[in-house]
C-alpha positions, 0 to 999 in steps of 0.5 A: 896287470893282474893286480889292476884286474883284481882291484877293478873287480873288487870295485865292481863288486862294491858298487854292485852291493851298494846299489843293491843295498840302496834299491832293496826294500827298506820296509814292508811296503814291498810285498811278494805273492803269486797269481791266483786264477780260478779254474773249474771242472766242467762235466755233463749233468747226464750220461751218454755218448759223445757226438761232438767235441767243439773245442780243444786245449788252449781255446778261448771260450765265451760264456754260453759257448757250446763245448761238446754235445751228446747224442740226443736220440735217447734223451729225445725218446724219453721226452716224447714218452713223458709228454705222451704220458702227460696228455693221457693223465691230462685227459683222465684228470679232466674226466675226474674233475668234470664227471661223466657225460650225460650220455653215459649216464643215460646209457647206464639207466637204460641198461638198468631198466633192461636188466630189471625187465630181464630179471622180472621175466626170469623170475616168472619163468622160475615160478612157472617151472616150480609149479610144473615140477611140483606136478612132475610135468618137468625134470629137476634139471629144467628147474635148476636151469630156470633158477640159475637164470633168475639168479644171473638176471638178479645179479645183472640188475645189482651191477647195472644199479651200481654202475648207474650210481657211480656215473650219477655220483661222479668220482670220489674226492680221493680218486680226484686227489690221486688224479691230480697227484698223478698229473703233477708227477707227469709234469715234473717228469716231462720237465726233467726229461726236457731239462735232460735233453737240454744238458746234452749240450755242455756250455761254458759258464763264463769266459776263459781258457780250456786247460784240459780236454778229457773226452773224445767223440764217440766215447761213453761219459757218466754224468758228473765225470769231468770233460773239460778244465776251464781257467776263468779269465776274470777275476784274476787275483794276486795272493800276497802276505804282509807282516803285522807291522805293515798291515795298516798300510794294506787295508781293504781298498788300498791301491797297489802296483803289481810287477812281474818278471816279464814286465818289471817296468809296466806294472798292473793296477790292483786293489786289495780286496780281502785281508785275512783276519787270522795270522799264519806263518809265512808260506814256503812259496815267499819265505826267506831265511829271515821270515820263516818264523814270522806271522803274516796276514794274507791279502788278496789283491784284485787285478784291475787290468789283467791280460793273458800274460798273467799266468797261474802261480806267476810270482808277483811284486806288490808295491803301494801305489804312489 
């Protein structure tokens, strides 16, 4: 009885070996690779306190969907300040280009006339006081007071004349250019403040699945600090390698079938999208004892009908489509 069991076991082993031999790839038309799904680290472009977290690990998100928000109050204050500064510089710039109003010029001209009249009267008083001082009728102090008043009124005439000249001439070209530059700077500052306020809401750049979450409500975050890691839903690629003798069978655009261990009888459809121009040694993730020293070429295959069953790093068998 034991002899029969041993003979049966040997026969089964021989049959299994024969079936494996018949089913093994006879050539390089069967390749092996791994699923390659891109992921991206998402971060706020501005710093602040997190006021709301809207997604968690494992959540599927759409492009443009809000993921988290910062407290907008400080950013609103900055925007309002920039807006007020722009309004003030806009008014100053309009004045620089249009010049002073005629009413201001007329007021300055009247002030000059009044200053000239006061200076003329002060000069007469000084002359009169000088004659009296020569005869000893007034003191030296009274003469000095008259001289000081004369000098003050003459200085007021010079100041009033310069003020009128400035109003009639308007602003210098350099002053106008400076005002224009300040106005452009204020516009840029307002645009930057508005952009910072918009950046207080972190949105998904594309459709995908949240892999990791690194922030909590109430925490302080720095600009650029990672908040989420997003695995992109598309595109989904398979990274495979082909030996040089079979390189011509997998050109860019070649259609292939992609099988995984979880669904070996229902392959995915794929198209070779990229063929590396440079040879490399077989990577350790796919090498066998016979292939360790072989040179191969890397392929990037685009999966045309991906689904959630394809996961990062999953092993895939690649066959040429019939």
